[in-house]
C-alpha positions in Angstrom: -66.7 -36.9 0.7 -70.4 -36.5 2.0 -70.9 -39.9 3.3 -75.1 -39.3 4.9 -73.8 -38.7 8.0 -73.1 -35.8 9.9 -69.9 -35.2 9.7 -67.3 -36.2 6.8 -65.3 -39.7 6.7 -63.1 -41.1 3.9 -64.2 -44.8 6.1 -64.7 -47.8 3.6 -66.9 -49.0 5.7 -69.6 -46.3 5.1 -71.7 -45.9 1.8 -70.6 -42.5 0.0 -73.5 -40.6 -1.4 -71.8 -37.6 -2.5 -68.4 -36.7 -4.4 -67.9 -32.5 -4.1 -64.8 -31.7 -6.5 -63.2 -28.9 -6.1 -59.4 -29.4 -7.0 -58.0 -26.6 -9.9 -55.6 -25.4 -11.7 -55.9 -22.0 -12.6 -52.5 -21.8 -14.5 -51.3 -18.5 -13.1 -48.0 -20.3 -12.9 -47.2 -20.7 -16.8 -48.2 -24.4 -17.1 -48.6 -25.5 -20.0 -52.3 -26.1 -21.5 -52.1 -30.1 -21.2 -51.4 -28.8 -17.5 -54.4 -26.9 -16.7 -56.2 -29.8 -19.5 -55.0 -33.1 -16.6 -56.2 -31.0 -13.7 -59.6 -29.5 -14.2 -60.6 -32.0 -17.6 -58.7 -35.5 -17.5 -58.9 -35.5 -13.3 -62.5 -35.1 -13.0 -63.6 -36.9 -15.3 -62.0 -39.8 -14.1 -63.8 -38.9 -10.7 -67.6 -39.0 -12.6 -66.2 -42.4 -14.0 -65.7 -44.2 -11.0 -68.5 -41.9 -9.0 -70.5 -43.5 -11.9 -69.5 -47.5 -12.0 -69.6 -47.0 -8.3 -73.9 -45.8 -8.5 -72.7 -43.1 -6.3 -76.2 -40.2 -6.2 -74.6 -37.0 -6.6 -71.8 -35.9 -8.3 -71.1 -32.0 -6.9 -68.8 -29.9 -9.3 -67.5 -26.7 -8.4 -67.7 -24.3 -11.4 -66.4 -21.4 -12.0 -68.4 -17.8 -13.2 -65.6 -17.4 -15.7 -67.5 -19.7 -17.4 -69.3 -18.5 -19.8 -70.3 -17.5 -23.6 -68.0 -14.6 -23.7 -65.2 -16.0 -25.3 -63.6 -12.1 -25.5 -61.7 -12.7 -21.8 -58.3 -13.9 -22.4 -57.9 -14.1 -18.6 -57.6 -17.3 -17.3 -58.3 -18.7 -21.0 -57.1 -22.1 -20.5 -58.5 -22.6 -17.1 -61.9 -21.3 -18.6 -61.7 -23.4 -21.0 -61.2 -26.6 -19.0 -64.1 -25.7 -16.6 -66.8 -25.0 -19.6 -65.5 -28.2 -21.2 -66.6 -30.3 -17.5 -69.1 -29.3 -16.3 -70.5 -29.9 -20.3 -69.7 -33.5 -19.7 -71.1 -33.7 -16.9 -74.6 -32.3 -17.7 -74.3 -34.8 -20.8 -73.5 -37.8 -18.0 -75.9 -36.8 -15.8 -78.8 -37.1 -18.3 -78.0 -39.8 -19.3 -79.5 -41.1 -15.6 -76.3 -42.6 -14.1 -76.6 -40.1 -11.4 -77.2 -36.9 -10.5 -74.7 -33.9 -11.4 -75.0 -30.7 -9.3 -73.3 -27.6 -10.8 -71.7 -25.1 -8.5 -71.1 -22.1 -9.9 -69.6 -20.1 -8.1 -68.7 -16.7 -8.4 -65.5 -13.9 -6.6 -65.3 -15.8 -2.9 -62.9 -14.4 -0.9 -62.5 -14.0 3.6 -59.4 -15.3 5.6 -56.5 -18.4 5.2 -56.7 -16.8 1.1 -54.1 -17.5 -0.8 -51.7 -13.9 -1.7 -52.3 -14.5 -5.4 -55.5 -13.0 -5.4 -57.2 -10.2 -5.8 -58.4 -9.5 -2.4 -55.1 -10.5 -0.6 -53.4 -8.5 -2.1 -54.9 -5.6 -2.7 -55.2 -6.3 1.2 -51.5 -6.3 1.6 -50.9 -3.7 -0.6 -53.5 -1.7 1.8 -51.8 -2.6 5.3 -48.7 -1.8 3.5 -49.5 1.7 2.8 -48.6 0.6 -0.8 -49.4 2.9 -3.9 -51.5 0.5 -6.1 -52.0 0.4 -9.2 -55.2 -0.6 -10.8 -57.8 0.1 -13.8 -61.0 2.2 -13.6 -62.2 0.0 -11.0 -65.9 -0.2 -13.0 -66.7 -3.5 -13.5 -68.6 -4.6 -11.1 -68.4 -8.5 -9.3 -70.7 -10.6 -6.4 -68.1 -10.9 -3.6 -69.2 -14.1 -1.0 -68.0 -14.5 1.7 -66.3 -18.1 2.5 -68.9 -19.1 5.4 -72.0 -17.9 3.0 -70.6 -20.1 0.0 -69.9 -23.5 2.3 -73.5 -23.1 3.9 -74.8 -22.4 -0.2 -72.7 -25.8 -1.5 -73.8 -28.1 1.8 -77.3 -26.3 0.9 -77.6 -27.3 -3.0 -76.6 -30.6 -1.3 -78.5 -31.8 0.6 -81.4 -29.8 -1.7 -80.6 -32.2 -4.2 -79.0 -35.6 -2.2 -82.4 -37.4 -2.1 -83.0 -36.9 -6.0 -83.0 -38.9 -8.9 -80.9 -38.7 -11.7 -79.5 -35.6 -13.5 -78.1 -32.5 -13.8 -79.3 -29.3 -11.8 -77.1 -25.3 -11.9 -76.3 -23.1 -9.0 -75.5 -20.0 -9.4 -73.4 -19.3 -5.6 -72.8 -15.6 -4.9 -74.5 -13.1 -2.8 -76.8 -12.0 -5.6 -76.0 -8.6 -5.1 -72.8 -7.2 -7.0 -70.0 -4.4 -6.6 -67.4 -2.2 -8.1 -64.0 -3.1 -7.7 -64.0 0.7 -7.1 -66.2 0.5 -4.3 -64.6 -2.7 -2.4 -60.4 -1.5 -3.3 -61.7 1.9 -1.4 -63.5 0.0 1.5 -60.9 -2.2 1.8 -58.9 0.9 1.8 -60.7 2.4 4.5 -61.2 -0.3 6.8 -57.4 -1.0 7.0 -56.7 2.8 8.0 -53.9 2.3 4.9 -52.0 5.6 3.8 -52.3 3.9 0.6 -53.0 6.2 -2.9 -55.0 4.2 -5.1 -54.0 5.2 -8.9 -57.1 4.2 -10.5 -57.0 3.9 -14.4 -53.2 3.2 -14.2 -53.8 -0.1 -15.2 -55.8 -1.0 -18.9 -59.1 -3.3 -18.2 -58.5 -7.0 -19.5 -59.5 -7.2 -23.2 -63.4 -8.8 -23.5 -63.8 -7.9 -19.7 -67.3 -8.7 -17.6 -69.0 -5.7 -17.0 -70.4 -6.6 -14.4 -70.6 -10.6 -13.5 -73.7 -11.6 -10.7 -75.2 -14.9 -9.2 -78.4 -15.2 -10.3 -79.6 -17.0 -6.6 -83.1 -17.2 -7.2 -82.1 -21.2 -7.9 -80.7 -21.5 -4.0 -83.3 -19.0 -2.3 -86.0 -21.6 -3.4 -84.0 -23.7 -1.2 -84.2 -21.4 1.7 -80.9 -20.3 1.5 -79.6 -16.5 1.3 -76.1 -15.1 2.7 -75.6 -13.9 5.8 -73.0 -11.9 5.1 -72.4 -8.1 4.5 -69.9 -7.0 2.4 -68.5 -4.9 4.9 -68.9 -7.3 7.5 -66.5 -9.5 5.8 -63.8 -7.0 4.4 -63.5 -6.3 8.1 -63.2 -10.2 9.3 -60.8 -10.6 6.3 -58.4 -7.6 6.6 -58.4 -8.5 10.7 -56.9 -11.7 9.9 -54.9 -11.0 7.0 -53.1 -8.4 9.4 -53.0 -10.8 12.5 -51.1 -13.2 10.4 -49.1 -10.3 8.8 -48.0 -10.2 12.5 -46.8 -14.0 12.6 -49.8 -14.6 14.9 -48.2 -12.6 18.3 -50.8 -10.7 18.4 -53.3 -7.9 16.3 -51.3 -5.0 14.8 
């Protein structure tokens, strides 16, 4: 909750100007579709209604790059559908004139401390253990944004919109440059000094796979934001952090 002060606070005596919604359920653990709906649509809708009834100025929603009109892409289908539904409801509510709804579409976030179930940490872990890694052809391209840059982008978007009137605005949150999965995995192997064998082509591509998912950062550029962390540097930091965690915090291996 952003209070307009330099620090974040939930103190009841301070006015609340912004609600930042980032909670989500990916549906990766074979939950019922209704549990994904409850987390990604029902809960934020209640939060949005509360914000409107409390005269909150701005509601900032963390969206996903999976939220496109590409209905052939089956991966995380329930998650994608639920995120799209809430984003569309947010657009309606913003245009009704009760608050400003800022949709922040997050591309492929990475950095230290991420969940081991996700792509980047899982590849790093396998490389640090010199495992054989079965992959698709790796030609699909993704926009990878380092966590520090993503946080600055979200803060910049909120600061740019907080003083504006009600309505709906959208920001893509990415680096603005895409890299192939093959390039990223090969960089991880090199930077981690791994002996892993990369079996590109061992796995089929997903049905309806995105060929090139890249953020359009022109809206962020207009509010003086640009990424500060290169992919190479971001990978170095992430690998270093994961190597340290793998050694139980005792030393860098």
